[in-house]
VEXZAPA-87711 format. One record per residue: residue number from 1; x negated, y, z of N, C-alpha, C in turn. Coordinates in Angstrom, 2 decimals, padded with zeros to 5 digits. Each point is the difference from the previous one (the first is absolute). Layout:
% VEXZAPA-87711
{seq->NUM nx->X ny->Y nz->Z cax->X cay->Y caz->Z cx->X cy->Y cz->Z};
...
END
This chain:
% VEXZAPA-87711
{seq->1 nx->-092.81 ny->195.05 nz->104.18 cax->-000.82 cay->000.97 caz->000.69 cx->-000.66 cy->-000.67 cz->001.20};
{seq->2 nx->-001.29 ny->000.19 nz->000.12 cax->-000.75 cay->-000.59 caz->001.10 cx->-000.26 cy->001.06 cz->001.05};
{seq->3 nx->000.23 ny->-000.36 nz->001.25 cax->-000.29 cay->000.91 caz->001.10 cx->-000.89 cy->-000.69 cz->001.02};
{seq->4 nx->-000.97 ny->000.74 nz->000.51 cax->-000.89 cay->-000.50 caz->001.02 cx->000.10 cy->000.91 cz->001.22};
{seq->5 nx->000.19 ny->-000.57 nz->001.15 cax->000.13 cay->000.78 caz->001.22 cx->-000.98 cy->-000.51 cz->001.04};
{seq->6 nx->-000.93 ny->000.88 nz->000.38 cax->-001.01 cay->-000.38 caz->001.00 cx->000.47 cy->000.37 cz->001.40};
{seq->7 nx->-000.55 ny->-000.70 nz->000.96 cax->000.23 cay->000.32 caz->001.41 cx->-001.18 cy->-000.50 cz->000.81};
{seq->8 nx->-000.12 ny->000.50 nz->001.23 cax->-001.01 cay->-000.51 caz->000.91 cx->-001.19 cy->000.91 cz->000.25};
{seq->9 nx->-000.06 ny->001.12 nz->-000.68 cax->-001.10 cay->000.92 caz->000.24 cx->000.14 cy->000.68 cz->001.35};
{seq->10 nx->-001.03 ny->000.74 nz->000.37 cax->000.05 cay->000.72 caz->001.26 cx->-001.38 cy->000.43 cz->000.45};
{seq->11 nx->-000.06 ny->000.39 nz->001.27 cax->-001.23 cay->000.46 caz->000.62 cx->-000.52 cy->-001.09 cz->000.93};
{seq->12 nx->-001.28 ny->-000.31 nz->-000.13 cax->-000.61 cay->-001.04 caz->000.82 cx->-001.42 cy->000.41 cz->000.34};
{seq->13 nx->-000.50 ny->-000.47 nz->001.13 cax->-001.37 cay->000.29 caz->000.36 cx->-000.95 cy->-000.93 cz->-000.75};
{seq->14 nx->-001.22 ny->000.46 nz->-000.15 cax->-001.02 cay->-000.83 caz->-000.65 cx->-000.10 cy->-001.34 cz->000.73};
{seq->15 nx->-000.10 ny->-001.05 nz->-000.80 cax->-000.04 cay->-001.34 caz->000.55 cx->001.36 cy->-000.66 cz->000.10};
{seq->16 nx->001.03 ny->000.76 nz->-000.22 cax->001.36 cay->-000.52 caz->000.09 cx->000.46 cy->-000.68 cz->-001.26};
{seq->17 nx->001.27 ny->-000.40 nz->000.01 cax->000.57 cay->-000.75 caz->-001.11 cx->001.34 cy->000.60 cz->-000.41};
{seq->18 nx->000.33 ny->-000.19 nz->-001.26 cax->001.30 cay->000.36 caz->-000.55 cx->000.36 cy->-001.02 cz->-001.05};
{seq->19 nx->001.30 ny->-000.16 nz->-000.22 cax->000.45 cay->-000.83 caz->-001.11 cx->000.95 cy->000.83 cz->-000.86};
{seq->20 nx->-000.33 ny->000.07 nz->-001.28 cax->000.85 cay->000.67 caz->-000.97 cx->000.86 cy->-001.03 cz->-000.73};
{seq->21 nx->001.21 ny->000.42 nz->-000.31 cax->000.91 cay->-000.85 caz->-000.77 cx->000.50 cy->000.77 cz->-001.21};
{seq->22 nx->000.28 ny->-000.72 nz->-001.06 cax->000.55 cay->000.62 caz->-001.20 cx->001.07 cy->-000.93 cz->-000.57};
{seq->23 nx->001.22 ny->000.48 nz->000.02 cax->001.11 cay->-000.76 caz->-000.56 cx->000.26 cy->000.45 cz->-001.43};
{seq->24 nx->000.21 ny->-000.96 nz->-000.88 cax->000.21 cay->000.29 caz->-001.42 cx->001.42 cy->-000.43 cz->-000.39};
{seq->25 nx->000.70 ny->000.87 nz->-000.68 cax->001.34 cay->-000.32 caz->-000.49 cx->000.08 cy->000.33 cz->-001.48};
{seq->26 nx->000.98 ny->-000.60 nz->-000.65 cax->000.18 cay->000.28 caz->-001.41 cx->-000.43 cy->-001.16 cz->-000.87};
{seq->27 nx->-000.36 ny->000.30 nz->-001.23 cax->-000.37 cay->-001.02 caz->-000.98 cx->-001.45 cy->-000.42 cz->000.22};
{seq->28 nx->-000.16 ny->-001.16 nz->000.60 cax->-001.35 cay->-000.48 caz->000.32 cx->-000.27 cy->-001.26 cz->-000.78};
{seq->29 nx->-001.06 ny->000.02 nz->-000.78 cax->-000.36 cay->-001.19 caz->-000.74 cx->-000.85 cy->-000.91 cz->000.87};
{seq->30 nx->-000.06 ny->-001.24 nz->-000.37 cax->-000.70 cay->-000.97 caz->000.84 cx->-001.50 cy->000.16 cz->-000.04};
{seq->31 nx->-000.53 ny->000.49 nz->-001.14 cax->-001.45 cay->000.14 caz->-000.10 cx->-000.34 cy->001.48 cz->000.20};
{seq->32 nx->-000.59 ny->000.28 nz->001.13 cax->-000.33 cay->001.39 caz->000.31 cx->-001.15 cy->000.04 cz->000.99};
{seq->33 nx->-000.47 ny->001.19 nz->000.19 cax->-001.05 cay->000.24 caz->000.99 cx->000.51 cy->001.10 cz->000.93};
{seq->34 nx->-000.12 ny->-000.25 nz->001.29 cax->000.39 cay->001.02 caz->000.96 cx->-001.24 cy->000.44 cz->000.75};
{seq->35 nx->-000.05 ny->001.29 nz->000.30 cax->-001.20 cay->000.50 caz->000.64 cx->000.25 cy->001.19 cz->000.88};
{seq->36 nx->-001.01 ny->000.32 nz->000.75 cax->-000.03 cay->001.19 caz->000.84 cx->-001.16 cy->000.88 cz->-000.45};
{seq->37 nx->000.31 ny->001.25 nz->-000.18 cax->-001.00 cay->001.01 caz->-000.34 cx->000.05 cy->001.06 cz->001.09};
{seq->38 nx->-001.03 ny->000.83 nz->000.07 cax->000.02 cay->001.09 caz->000.96 cx->-000.66 cy->001.23 cz->-000.59};
{seq->39 nx->000.43 ny->001.14 nz->000.53 cax->-000.57 cay->001.25 caz->-000.46 cx->-000.20 cy->000.91 cz->001.21};
{seq->40 nx->-001.26 ny->000.32 nz->000.24 cax->-000.35 cay->000.92 caz->001.07 cx->-000.04 cy->001.42 cz->-000.56};
{seq->41 nx->000.14 ny->001.00 nz->000.85 cax->-000.02 cay->001.38 caz->-000.48 cx->-001.28 cy->000.31 cz->-000.78};
{seq->42 nx->000.18 ny->000.58 nz->-001.18 cax->-001.14 cay->000.37 caz->-000.82 cx->-000.68 cy->-001.13 cz->-000.73};
{seq->43 nx->000.57 ny->-001.19 nz->000.10 cax->-000.60 cay->-001.17 caz->-000.66 cx->000.97 cy->-000.62 cz->-000.98};
{seq->44 nx->-000.55 ny->-000.82 nz->-000.89 cax->000.83 cay->-000.70 caz->-000.97 cx->000.68 cy->-001.21 cz->000.67};
{seq->45 nx->001.12 ny->-000.38 nz->-000.58 cax->000.68 cay->-001.20 caz->000.48 cx->-000.89 cy->-001.21 cz->-000.30};
{seq->46 nx->-000.11 ny->-000.89 nz->000.97 cax->-000.86 cay->-001.17 caz->-000.17 cx->000.74 cy->-001.27 cz->000.39};
{seq->47 nx->-000.42 ny->-001.09 nz->-000.61 cax->000.57 cay->-001.30 caz->000.32 cx->-000.48 cy->-000.44 cz->001.38};
{seq->48 nx->000.93 ny->-000.49 nz->000.80 cax->-000.34 cay->-000.59 caz->001.29 cx->000.01 cy->-001.53 cz->-000.11};
{seq->49 nx->001.10 ny->-000.53 nz->-000.50 cax->000.13 cay->-001.45 caz->-000.13 cx->001.14 cy->-000.30 cz->-000.96};
{seq->50 nx->-000.06 ny->-001.16 nz->-000.65 cax->001.10 cay->-000.41 caz->-000.86 cx->000.10 cy->-001.51 cz->000.03};
{seq->51 nx->001.20 ny->-000.46 nz->-000.37 cax->000.28 cay->-001.43 caz->000.02 cx->000.91 cy->-000.30 cz->-001.17};
{seq->52 nx->-000.31 ny->-001.06 nz->-000.74 cax->000.85 cay->-000.33 caz->-001.14 cx->001.08 cy->-000.99 cz->000.42};
{seq->53 nx->000.85 ny->-000.32 nz->-000.94 cax->001.14 cay->-000.85 caz->000.32 cx->-000.42 cy->-001.41 cz->000.36};
{seq->54 nx->-001.26 ny->-000.35 nz->-000.32 cax->-000.53 cay->-001.30 caz->000.38 cx->-000.70 cy->000.01 cz->001.35};
{seq->55 nx->-000.08 ny->001.19 nz->000.61 cax->-000.62 cay->000.10 caz->001.32 cx->-001.48 cy->000.31 cz->000.00};
{seq->56 nx->-000.57 ny->000.26 nz->-001.17 cax->-001.42 cay->000.34 caz->-000.07 cx->-000.16 cy->001.47 cz->000.40};
{seq->57 nx->-000.98 ny->000.25 nz->000.86 cax->-000.18 cay->001.33 caz->000.54 cx->-001.37 cy->000.57 cz->-000.36};
{seq->58 nx->-000.08 ny->001.31 nz->000.01 cax->-001.30 cay->000.65 caz->000.02 cx->000.09 cy->001.29 cz->000.79};
{seq->59 nx->-001.15 ny->000.38 nz->000.56 cax->-000.07 cay->001.11 caz->000.95 cx->-001.11 cy->000.97 cz->-000.37};
{seq->60 nx->000.19 ny->001.24 nz->000.40 cax->-001.08 cay->000.96 caz->-000.07 cx->-001.07 cy->-000.43 cz->001.01};
{seq->61 nx->-001.26 ny->000.23 nz->-000.33 cax->-001.08 cay->-000.40 caz->000.90 cx->000.15 cy->000.64 cz->001.37};
{seq->62 nx->000.53 ny->001.20 nz->000.04 cax->000.08 cay->000.75 caz->001.25 cx->000.99 cy->-000.61 cz->001.00};
{seq->63 nx->000.89 ny->-000.88 nz->-000.48 cax->001.01 cay->-000.55 caz->000.91 cx->-000.13 cy->-001.52 cz->000.16};
{seq->64 nx->-000.90 ny->-000.61 nz->-000.71 cax->-000.16 cay->-001.46 caz->000.10 cx->-000.30 cy->-000.40 cz->001.44};
{seq->65 nx->000.69 ny->-001.03 nz->000.44 cax->-000.19 cay->-000.49 caz->001.36 cx->000.83 cy->000.73 cz->001.03};
{seq->66 nx->000.62 ny->001.12 nz->-000.38 cax->000.83 cay->000.76 caz->000.94 cx->001.47 cy->000.02 cz->-000.41};
{seq->67 nx->000.26 ny->000.02 nz->-001.30 cax->001.37 cay->000.09 caz->-000.52 cx->000.37 cy->-001.32 cz->-000.67};
{seq->68 nx->001.29 ny->-000.32 nz->000.10 cax->000.52 cay->-001.19 caz->-000.67 cx->001.30 cy->000.35 cz->-000.71};
{seq->69 nx->000.03 ny->-000.31 nz->-001.29 cax->001.23 cay->000.21 caz->-000.77 cx->000.72 cy->-001.34 cz->-000.14};
{seq->70 nx->001.31 ny->000.05 nz->000.08 cax->000.80 cay->-001.22 caz->-000.18 cx->001.33 cy->000.39 cz->-000.62};
{seq->71 nx->000.71 ny->-000.99 nz->-000.48 cax->001.29 cay->000.28 caz->-000.61 cx->000.98 cy->-001.10 cz->000.33};
{seq->72 nx->001.26 ny->000.38 nz->000.06 cax->001.09 cay->-000.95 caz->000.18 cx->000.88 cy->000.15 cz->-001.24};
{seq->73 nx->-000.15 ny->-000.93 nz->-000.93 cax->000.72 cay->000.12 caz->-001.27 cx->001.51 cy->-000.12 cz->000.19};
{seq->74 nx->000.41 ny->-000.77 nz->000.98 cax->001.44 cay->-000.15 caz->000.24 cx->000.63 cy->001.32 cz->000.45};
{seq->75 nx->-000.79 ny->000.82 nz->000.69 cax->000.49 cay->001.28 caz->000.49 cx->-000.45 cy->001.18 cz->-000.86};
{seq->76 nx->-000.76 ny->-000.31 nz->-001.06 cax->-000.54 cay->001.08 caz->-000.86 cx->-000.70 cy->001.07 cz->000.84};
{seq->77 nx->-000.84 ny->-000.48 nz->000.89 cax->-000.69 cay->000.91 caz->000.91 cx->-001.49 cy->-000.31 cz->000.02};
{seq->78 nx->-000.79 ny->001.05 nz->000.05 cax->-001.45 cay->-000.15 caz->000.13 cx->-000.42 cy->000.71 cz->001.29};
{seq->79 nx->-001.00 ny->-000.58 nz->000.64 cax->-000.46 cay->000.52 caz->001.28 cx->-001.49 cy->000.33 cz->-000.07};
{seq->80 nx->-000.40 ny->000.92 nz->000.86 cax->-001.42 cay->000.28 caz->000.17 cx->-000.26 cy->000.06 cz->001.50};
{seq->81 nx->-000.66 ny->-001.03 nz->000.50 cax->-000.39 cay->-000.03 caz->001.42 cx->-001.37 cy->000.63 cz->000.12};
{seq->82 nx->-000.09 ny->001.01 nz->000.84 cax->-001.25 cay->000.74 caz->000.13 cx->-000.50 cy->-000.10 cz->001.44};
{seq->83 nx->-001.23 ny->-000.47 nz->000.15 cax->-000.64 cay->-000.11 caz->001.32 cx->-001.28 cy->000.84 cz->000.00};
{seq->84 nx->-000.49 ny->000.25 nz->001.21 cax->-001.26 cay->000.73 caz->000.16 cx->000.00 cy->001.29 cz->-000.82};
{seq->85 nx->001.06 ny->000.73 nz->000.10 cax->000.15 cay->001.22 caz->-000.80 cx->-001.05 cy->001.03 cz->000.37};
{seq->86 nx->-000.43 ny->000.73 nz->-001.02 cax->-001.02 cay->001.03 caz->000.15 cx->000.58 cy->001.34 cz->-000.43};
{seq->87 nx->-000.57 ny->001.10 nz->000.49 cax->000.50 cay->001.32 caz->-000.44 cx->-000.02 cy->000.15 cz->-001.52};
{seq->88 nx->-000.96 ny->-000.62 nz->-000.66 cax->-000.08 cay->000.11 caz->-001.46 cx->001.10 cy->-000.78 cz->-000.71};
{seq->89 nx->000.80 ny->-000.76 nz->000.74 cax->001.15 cay->-000.66 caz->-000.61 cx->001.21 cy->000.94 cz->-000.06};
{seq->90 nx->-000.13 ny->001.18 nz->000.58 cax->001.09 cay->000.98 caz->-000.03 cx->000.32 cy->000.40 cz->-001.43};
{seq->91 nx->001.26 ny->-000.14 nz->-000.38 cax->000.43 cay->000.28 caz->-001.37 cx->001.50 cy->-000.23 cz->-000.10};
{seq->92 nx->000.55 ny->000.41 nz->-001.13 cax->001.35 cay->-000.42 caz->-000.36 cx->-000.14 cy->-001.32 cz->-000.75};
{seq->93 nx->000.70 ny->-001.00 nz->000.46 cax->-000.04 cay->-001.33 caz->-000.61 cx->001.21 cy->-000.20 cz->-000.90};
{seq->94 nx->-000.27 ny->-000.43 nz->-001.22 cax->001.05 cay->-000.19 caz->-001.00 cx->000.11 cy->-001.46 cz->-000.39};
{seq->95 nx->001.21 ny->-000.46 nz->-000.10 cax->000.27 cay->-001.34 caz->-000.50 cx->000.14 cy->000.06 cz->-001.52};
{seq->96 nx->-000.49 ny->-001.02 nz->-000.67 cax->000.04 cay->-000.05 caz->-001.46 cx->000.48 cy->-001.35 cz->-000.48};
{seq->97 nx->000.82 ny->000.03 nz->-001.04 cax->000.41 cay->-001.22 caz->-000.70 cx->-000.42 cy->000.14 cz->-001.45};
{seq->98 nx->-000.74 ny->-000.98 nz->-000.49 cax->-000.41 cay->-000.01 caz->-001.41 cx->000.64 cy->-001.19 cz->-000.67};
{seq->99 nx->000.79 ny->000.29 nz->-001.03 cax->000.64 cay->-001.07 caz->-000.76 cx->-000.95 cy->-000.43 cz->-001.10};
{seq->100 nx->-000.45 ny->-001.22 nz->000.07 cax->-001.03 cay->-000.49 caz->-000.92 cx->000.49 cy->000.02 cz->-001.44};
{seq->101 nx->001.23 ny->-000.41 nz->-000.26 cax->000.50 cay->-000.08 caz->-001.37 cx->000.11 cy->001.35 cz->-000.69};
{seq->102 nx->000.58 ny->000.97 nz->000.68 cax->000.23 cay->001.32 caz->-000.60 cx->-001.16 cy->000.96 cz->000.23};
{seq->103 nx->-000.84 ny->-000.30 nz->000.98 cax->-001.08 cay->000.91 caz->000.34 cx->000.44 cy->001.25 cz->000.72};
{seq->104 nx->001.20 ny->-000.03 nz->000.57 cax->000.52 cay->001.17 caz->000.68 cx->-000.37 cy->-000.02 cz->001.48};
{seq->105 nx->-000.24 ny->001.18 nz->000.52 cax->-000.31 cay->000.20 caz->001.41 cx->001.17 cy->000.68 cz->000.69};
{seq->106 nx->000.24 ny->-000.40 nz->001.24 cax->001.00 cay->000.65 caz->000.83 cx->-000.64 cy->000.31 cz->001.35};
{seq->107 nx->000.41 ny->001.16 nz->000.56 cax->-000.62 cay->000.46 caz->001.24 cx->001.05 cy->000.31 cz->001.06};
{seq->108 nx->-000.38 ny->-000.21 nz->001.25 cax->000.80 cay->000.45 caz->001.10 cx->-000.29 cy->001.47 cz->000.30};
{seq->109 nx->000.68 ny->000.53 nz->000.99 cax->-000.14 cay->001.41 caz->000.33 cx->-001.20 cy->000.28 cz->000.89};
{seq->110 nx->-000.58 ny->-001.05 nz->000.57 cax->-001.18 cay->000.16 caz->000.85 cx->000.35 cy->000.07 cz->001.47};
{seq->111 nx->-000.92 ny->-000.48 nz->000.81 cax->000.15 cay->000.07 caz->001.45 cx->-001.33 cy->000.43 cz->000.60};
{seq->112 nx->000.06 ny->000.93 nz->000.93 cax->-001.22 cay->000.58 caz->000.58 cx->-000.57 cy->-000.92 cz->001.07};
{seq->113 nx->-001.29 ny->-000.24 nz->-000.10 cax->-000.74 cay->-000.70 caz->001.05 cx->-001.08 cy->000.95 cz->000.50};
{seq->114 nx->000.01 ny->000.27 nz->001.28 cax->-000.98 cay->000.89 caz->000.61 cx->-000.71 cy->-000.74 cz->001.12};
{seq->115 nx->-001.32 ny->-000.05 nz->-000.09 cax->-000.81 cay->-000.68 caz->001.01 cx->-000.82 cy->001.05 cz->000.73};
{seq->116 nx->000.22 ny->000.13 nz->001.28 cax->-000.73 cay->000.99 caz->000.79 cx->-001.25 cy->-000.61 cz->000.62};
{seq->117 nx->-001.02 ny->000.83 nz->000.13 cax->-001.28 cay->-000.49 caz->000.54 cx->-000.03 cy->000.11 cz->001.51};
END
């Protein structure tokens, strides 16, 4: 059983920074993709950033240059460093693990990020 636990959300003023963390436990294969998604009220869940087990990353256009995703494979943890936050970044942020071999997705419970103007 795979479990993902996010932390680091909160309330911040526009222009501020936050760092999200996601710890993964359970059966983790070596080839996987970890990512952060977000869902704002009334909107669909969208990809924010993801990183594969080789360290290759990709980002949503809306966060490029402001957010950085990284991972520590030894700790089975993925991070999302967020700078220059905007009110439109307000959402519940979800951590995701995708197992490449099985094609299975796993999700965390989500952490709220609120950016005030």
